[in-house]
TORKOL-4160 file (C-alpha; in steps of 0.2 Angstrom, whole numbers, padded with zeros to 4 digits, m for minus):
97
<pt num="1" X="0002" Y="0001" Z="0001"/>
<pt num="2" X="0014" Y="0013" Z="0005"/>
<pt num="3" X="0022" Y="0011" Z="m0012"/>
<pt num="4" X="0007" Y="0013" Z="m0019"/>
<pt num="5" X="0006" Y="0028" Z="m0011"/>
<pt num="6" X="0022" Y="0031" Z="m0015"/>
<pt num="7" X="0020" Y="0032" Z="m0034"/>
<pt num="8" X="0002" Y="0042" Z="m0035"/>
<pt num="9" X="m0003" Y="0052" Z="m0016"/>
<pt num="10" X="m0016" Y="0057" Z="m0023"/>
<pt num="11" X="m0023" Y="0038" Z="m0030"/>
<pt num="12" X="m0040" Y="0036" Z="m0026"/>
<pt num="13" X="m0044" Y="0022" Z="m0011"/>
<pt num="14" X="m0055" Y="0012" Z="m0026"/>
<pt num="15" X="m0042" Y="0013" Z="m0040"/>
<pt num="16" X="m0029" Y="0009" Z="m0022"/>
<pt num="17" X="m0039" Y="m0008" Z="m0019"/>
<pt num="18" X="m0039" Y="m0014" Z="m0034"/>
<pt num="19" X="m0021" Y="m0012" Z="m0038"/>
<pt num="20" X="m0020" Y="m0025" Z="m0021"/>
<pt num="21" X="m0036" Y="m0032" Z="m0023"/>
<pt num="22" X="m0042" Y="m0028" Z="m0009"/>
<pt num="23" X="m0058" Y="m0022" Z="m0005"/>
<pt num="24" X="m0061" Y="m0004" Z="m0001"/>
<pt num="25" X="m0065" Y="m0006" Z="0017"/>
<pt num="26" X="m0050" Y="m0014" Z="0019"/>
<pt num="27" X="m0043" Y="m0004" Z="0010"/>
<pt num="28" X="m0052" Y="0013" Z="0019"/>
<pt num="29" X="m0046" Y="0006" Z="0036"/>
<pt num="30" X="m0028" Y="0002" Z="0031"/>
<pt num="31" X="m0025" Y="0018" Z="0024"/>
<pt num="32" X="m0035" Y="0026" Z="0042"/>
<pt num="33" X="m0020" Y="0014" Z="0051"/>
<pt num="34" X="m0006" Y="0020" Z="0045"/>
<pt num="35" X="m0009" Y="0038" Z="0045"/>
<pt num="36" X="m0018" Y="0036" Z="0066"/>
<pt num="37" X="0001" Y="0027" Z="0068"/>
<pt num="38" X="0012" Y="0040" Z="0058"/>
<pt num="39" X="0017" Y="0028" Z="0045"/>
<pt num="40" X="0011" Y="0040" Z="0031"/>
<pt num="41" X="0013" Y="0057" Z="0043"/>
<pt num="42" X="0003" Y="0069" Z="0030"/>
<pt num="43" X="0002" Y="0073" Z="0011"/>
<pt num="44" X="0007" Y="0086" Z="0002"/>
<pt num="45" X="0013" Y="0094" Z="m0014"/>
<pt num="46" X="0028" Y="0093" Z="m0026"/>
<pt num="47" X="0028" Y="0108" Z="m0034"/>
<pt num="48" X="0037" Y="0115" Z="m0049"/>
<pt num="49" X="0051" Y="0126" Z="m0043"/>
<pt num="50" X="0052" Y="0138" Z="m0059"/>
<pt num="51" X="0032" Y="0139" Z="m0063"/>
<pt num="52" X="0028" Y="0147" Z="m0047"/>
<pt num="53" X="0042" Y="0157" Z="m0052"/>
<pt num="54" X="0056" Y="0151" Z="m0040"/>
<pt num="55" X="0068" Y="0152" Z="m0052"/>
<pt num="56" X="0082" Y="0155" Z="m0044"/>
<pt num="57" X="0090" Y="0143" Z="m0030"/>
<pt num="58" X="0102" Y="0147" Z="m0017"/>
<pt num="59" X="0114" Y="0136" Z="m0003"/>
<pt num="60" X="0118" Y="0144" Z="0013"/>
<pt num="61" X="0130" Y="0141" Z="0023"/>
<pt num="62" X="0127" Y="0143" Z="0044"/>
<pt num="63" X="0138" Y="0142" Z="0058"/>
<pt num="64" X="0130" Y="0136" Z="0075"/>
<pt num="65" X="0134" Y="0135" Z="0092"/>
<pt num="66" X="0134" Y="0115" Z="0091"/>
<pt num="67" X="0121" Y="0111" Z="0107"/>
<pt num="68" X="0111" Y="0119" Z="0096"/>
<pt num="69" X="0109" Y="0111" Z="0083"/>
<pt num="70" X="0094" Y="0103" Z="0086"/>
<pt num="71" X="0084" Y="0118" Z="0090"/>
<pt num="72" X="0089" Y="0124" Z="0072"/>
<pt num="73" X="0084" Y="0110" Z="0064"/>
<pt num="74" X="0066" Y="0109" Z="0072"/>
<pt num="75" X="0067" Y="0128" Z="0065"/>
<pt num="76" X="0074" Y="0125" Z="0048"/>
<pt num="77" X="0058" Y="0112" Z="0044"/>
<pt num="78" X="0046" Y="0125" Z="0048"/>
<pt num="79" X="0053" Y="0137" Z="0033"/>
<pt num="80" X="0045" Y="0134" Z="0018"/>
<pt num="81" X="0058" Y="0142" Z="0005"/>
<pt num="82" X="0070" Y="0125" Z="0013"/>
<pt num="83" X="0070" Y="0113" Z="0000"/>
<pt num="84" X="0085" Y="0103" Z="0008"/>
<pt num="85" X="0096" Y="0105" Z="0023"/>
<pt num="86" X="0110" Y="0095" Z="0031"/>
<pt num="87" X="0122" Y="0094" Z="0042"/>
<pt num="88" X="0143" Y="0094" Z="0039"/>
<pt num="89" X="0159" Y="0097" Z="0045"/>
<pt num="90" X="0172" Y="0108" Z="0041"/>
<pt num="91" X="0169" Y="0127" Z="0040"/>
<pt num="92" X="0152" Y="0123" Z="0040"/>
<pt num="93" X="0139" Y="0115" Z="0052"/>
<pt num="94" X="0126" Y="0117" Z="0042"/>
<pt num="95" X="0121" Y="0119" Z="0021"/>
<pt num="96" X="0104" Y="0123" Z="0014"/>
<pt num="97" X="0098" Y="0125" Z="0001"/>
């Protein structure tokens, strides 16, 4: 079920049930359980950045206090403009796209 939803998250439950050869009721039940158990943490849309006017990408490097990385990580995950970030070693502590 998870693999099918990763392939097409907008798939109708009826279609999902047909592909898995299970009843719609069973598909609804399994899907609800995956959401309840937080296996599926949410549903989202992947936009084409150029189509929505975001044609420039920027890598930002940051130096942080070492014991603050959890707080910084949490804050970066809430910024919609951040597509990806990684903790690094060397001259900088974080690089973000």
